C-alpha positions in Angstrom: 0.0 0.0 0.0 1.5 3.4 -1.0 1.5 6.4 1.3 -1.5 8.0 -0.5 -3.6 5.0 0.0 -2.6 4.8 3.7 -3.6 8.4 4.2 -7.0 7.9 2.6 -7.7 4.9 4.8 -6.8 6.9 8.0 -9.1 9.8 7.0 -11.9 7.4 6.3 -11.6 5.8 9.7 -11.4 9.1 11.5 -14.6 10.3 9.7 -16.3 7.1 10.7 -15.3 7.4 14.3 -16.3 11.1 14.3 -19.7 10.2 13.0 -20.2 7.7 15.8 -19.3 10.3 18.4 -21.9 12.7 16.8 -24.6 10.1 16.9 -23.9 9.3 20.6 -24.0 13.0 21.5 -27.3 13.4 19.7 -28.9 10.5 21.6 -27.7 12.0 24.9 -29.2 15.4 24.1 -32.4 13.8 23.0 -32.8 12.1 26.3 -32.0 15.0 28.6 -32.7 18.2 26.6 -34.9 21.0 27.8 -38.0 21.3 25.7 -39.7 24.6 26.4 -43.4 24.8 25.6 -44.2 27.8 23.4 -46.2 30.6 24.9 -46.1 33.0 27.8 -46.7 30.4 30.5 -43.1 29.4 30.8 -43.9 25.7 30.4 -41.3 22.9 29.9 -41.0 19.2 29.5 -41.1 16.9 32.6 -37.5 15.9 31.8 -36.2 19.3 32.8 -33.9 19.8 35.8 -35.6 22.0 38.5 -32.3 23.9 38.6 -33.1 25.4 35.2 -35.7 28.0 36.5 -38.8 25.8 36.6 -40.5 25.9 40.0 -44.0 24.4 39.5 -45.3 21.2 38.0 -48.7 20.3 36.6 -49.4 16.8 35.2 -45.7 16.3 34.5 -45.2 19.6 32.8 -43.0 22.2 34.5 -43.5 26.0 34.7 -41.4 29.0 35.6 -44.2 31.0 37.2 -47.1 30.2 39.4 -49.4 32.1 37.0 -48.1 29.9 34.2 -49.0 26.8 36.1 -52.5 28.1 36.9 -53.0 29.0 33.2 -52.1 25.5 32.2 -55.0 24.0 34.2 -58.1 23.8 32.1 -60.6 23.4 34.9 -59.3 21.2 37.8 -55.7 20.6 38.6 -52.9 20.2 41.2 -49.9 22.4 41.2 -46.8 21.0 42.9 -44.0 23.4 44.0 -40.6 22.0 43.1 -38.4 24.3 45.0 -38.3 27.6 47.0 -39.5 30.6 45.0 -39.6 34.4 45.2 -42.5 36.6 44.4 -42.4 40.1 42.9 -45.5 42.3 42.5 -45.6 41.4 38.8 -45.9 37.7 39.9 -49.2 38.2 41.7 -51.4 35.3 40.7 -55.1 35.4 39.8 -57.1 32.2 39.8 -60.2 32.5 37.6 -63.7 31.8 38.9 -64.1 28.6 37.0 -60.9 26.9 38.1 -60.4 24.4 41.0 -56.7 24.5 42.1 -54.8 22.5 44.7 -51.5 24.2 45.5 -49.2 21.6 47.0 -46.4 23.6 48.6 -44.4 20.4 49.0 -42.6 21.8 52.0 -41.1 24.7 50.0 -41.0 28.4 50.9 -42.4 31.5 49.1 -40.6 34.8 49.8 -41.8 38.2 48.7 -39.4 40.8 47.3 -38.5 43.9 49.4 -40.8 46.1 47.3 -43.7 43.6 47.0 -47.1 45.2 47.1 -50.3 43.3 47.7 -51.0 39.6 48.4 -49.5 36.6 46.5 -52.8 35.2 45.2 -56.1 36.6 44.3 -58.5 33.7 44.4 -61.7 33.9 42.5 -62.2 30.2 42.1 -61.7 27.2 44.4 -58.3 27.0 46.0 -56.8 24.6 48.5 -53.4 25.2 50.0 -51.6 22.1 51.4 -48.2 20.5 51.6 -46.8 22.2 54.8 -45.2 25.1 52.9 -44.0 28.5 54.3 -45.1 32.0 53.2 -42.3 34.3 54.5 -42.4 37.8 55.8 -41.3 40.6 53.5 -39.4 43.8 54.1 -41.9 45.7 52.1 -44.3 47.9 54.0 -47.0 47.0 51.5 -46.7 43.2 51.7 -50.1 42.2 53.0 -50.0 38.4 53.0 -50.6 35.2 50.9 -54.3 35.4 49.8 -57.1 37.7 48.9 -60.1 35.3 48.8 -63.0 36.2 46.6 -64.1 32.6 46.0 -63.7 29.4 48.1 -60.4 28.9 50.1 -59.3 26.0 52.2 -55.9 26.0 54.0 -54.9 22.7 55.4 -51.5 23.5 56.9 -48.4 25.5 56.5 -46.7 28.5 58.1 -47.8 32.1 57.2 -45.6 34.9 58.4 -46.6 38.6 58.2 -45.3 41.9 59.2 -46.7 44.9 61.2 -45.5 47.6 58.8 -49.0 48.1 57.5 -52.6 47.8 58.8 -53.8 45.2 56.3 -55.2 41.8 57.3 -52.9 38.9 56.4 -55.6 36.8 54.8 -58.7 38.7 53.6 -62.0 36.8 53.1 -64.1 39.1 51.0 -67.9 39.7 50.8 -69.6 36.6 49.4 -66.5 34.4 49.8 -66.0 31.3 52.0 -62.7 30.4 53.8 -61.9 27.3 55.8 -58.8 27.0 58.0 -58.1 23.4 59.2 -54.6 24.0 60.5 -51.5 26.1 60.0 -49.4 28.6 61.9 -50.2 32.3 61.4 -48.2 35.0 63.1 -46.8 38.5 62.8 -49.4 40.6 61.0 -51.7 43.2 62.6 -54.7 40.9 62.0 -54.2 37.3 60.8 -57.7 36.5 59.5 -60.4 39.0 58.5 -63.8 37.8 57.5 -65.5 40.8 55.9 -69.2 41.7 55.7 -71.1 38.9 53.9 -68.3 36.4 54.2 -68.3 32.9 55.7 -65.3 31.8 57.7 -64.7 28.4 59.4 -61.7 27.9 61.7 -61.2 24.3 62.7 -57.7 24.4 64.0 -54.3 26.2 63.7 -52.4 28.7 65.7 -53.0 32.5 65.3 -50.6 35.0 67.0 -50.3 38.7 66.6 -48.9 41.7 68.5 -51.4 44.4 67.6 -55.1 44.6 66.9 -57.4 41.5 67.0 -55.8 38.3 65.7 -59.2 37.3 64.3 -61.7 40.0 63.0 -65.2 39.0 61.9 -67.8 41.1 60.2 -69.6 38.2 58.5 -70.5 34.7 59.7 -67.7 33.0 61.5 -67.5 29.6 63.3 -64.5 28.7 65.4 -64.4 25.0 66.2 -60.8 24.6 67.2 -57.5 26.4 67.4 -55.1 28.5 69.5 -55.5 32.3 69.5 -53.0 34.7 71.1 -52.8 38.5 71.2 -49.9 40.3 72.9 -51.0 43.9 72.3 -51.0 46.5 75.1 -52.6 49.9 74.8 -50.1 51.3 77.2 -46.9 49.8 76.0 -47.4 49.7 72.2 -45.9 52.5 70.1 -48.4 54.8 68.3 -49.3 54.2 64.7 -49.7 57.1 62.1 -50.0 59.7 64.8 -53.0 57.9 66.2 -53.7 56.1 69.5 -51.5 53.2 70.5 -52.8 50.0 68.8 -54.2 47.2 70.8 -57.0 44.7 70.5 -59.0 41.8 72.0 -57.8 38.5 70.6 -61.0 37.8 68.7 -63.3 40.6 67.6 -66.7 40.4 66.0 -69.2 43.0 64.7 -66.9 46.0 64.3 -68.2 46.7 60.8 -71.6 45.0 60.7 -74.7 44.7 62.9 -75.4 41.4 61.1 -72.1 39.8 62.2 -72.4 36.4 63.9 -69.7 34.5 65.8 -69.9 30.9 67.1 -67.2 29.6 69.4 -67.9 25.9 70.1 -65.3 23.1 70.3 -65.7 20.3 67.9 -65.3 16.7 69.2 -61.6 16.0 69.6 -60.7 19.7 69.2 -59.9 22.5 71.7 -60.1 26.3 71.6 -57.6 28.4 73.6 -57.9 32.2 73.6 -55.2 34.3 75.3 -54.9 38.1 75.4 -53.6 41.1 77.3 -56.4 43.5 76.8 -59.0 40.7 76.6 -60.0 37.5 74.9 -63.2 38.2 73.0 -65.0 41.4 72.0 -68.6 41.4 70.6 -69.0 45.0 69.3 -72.2 44.4 67.3 -74.3 41.6 65.9 -74.6 38.4 67.9 -72.5 35.5 69.2 -72.7 32.1 70.9 -69.8 31.1 73.0 -70.4 27.5 74.1 -67.0 26.3 75.1 -63.3 27.0 75.1 -60.6 28.3 77.4 -60.2 32.1 77.8 -57.5 33.9 79.8 -55.7 37.2 80.0 -52.1 37.6 80.8 -49.8 40.5 81.6 -48.1 42.3 78.8 -44.4 41.9 77.9 -43.5 44.4 80.5 -45.5 42.5 83.0 -47.4 45.6 84.1 -50.8 45.7 82.3 -53.7 43.4 81.5 -57.4 43.6 80.9 -60.8 41.9 80.9 -61.4 38.5 79.3 -64.5 39.4 77.4 -66.3 42.6 76.5 -69.6 43.6 74.9 -70.2 47.2 73.7 
């Protein structure tokens, strides 16, 4: 074999080997490549790594934003959180009236940006929050909380941390809406749960703690069947807000905005109700109430100087 023939043979072998390498690389990419779904919802294939900016999953498809995941649900669906995620004001989610959504937090944490304004989710449909997730406090003075409920809301569990830089309720249950709280830990906002005029609120368990104003404020129909409720406010020790009187509150308040408000406090079988306050445990300002069971007590404030009555009716 002459030198030219040898050179041709070597080149042919190299080309063949090179072709094999390309084929192997193509197979590898096909098995693990990111396949982004076209559109504004930020969807991707189920094969994506969750380190590539995809935080939510619906039926095996992954999405970059919570709104994108909600948009992918035609009527009923479960959204699973894949990893901790941040929320900016532009990320506020709206659930349409016709949709039924289960949000499985999967033990993950949602954190608002320092300039966040509003609440994470505006629910007009049927929303269930489960999966023992955490909704973190934010530095923003206009961070209000996790949910504005205009539809039907159920919270099974989780931790919900607020701040006292504003005077907004952490979870707002609107007129005509229904909210059920079966568990969870709620702390840090000026009021943790507010049931507005014409709303229905059912509290079956959970822990609700705040340092100012009532922890629970009802102007609609509210039934408390279980849970622990704590208020540490003191009208003497608290600092004034907005050049007004020093903020304080009974732990549970009903009827402050409606003469039609109704409050029922009655322990369900196997459940207990514990109400602790500094200024007092329960205040019925207007409307009516039935208090059939539960433990109510007042304690001294943080400076161990001041306390108040257990219940009050104006």
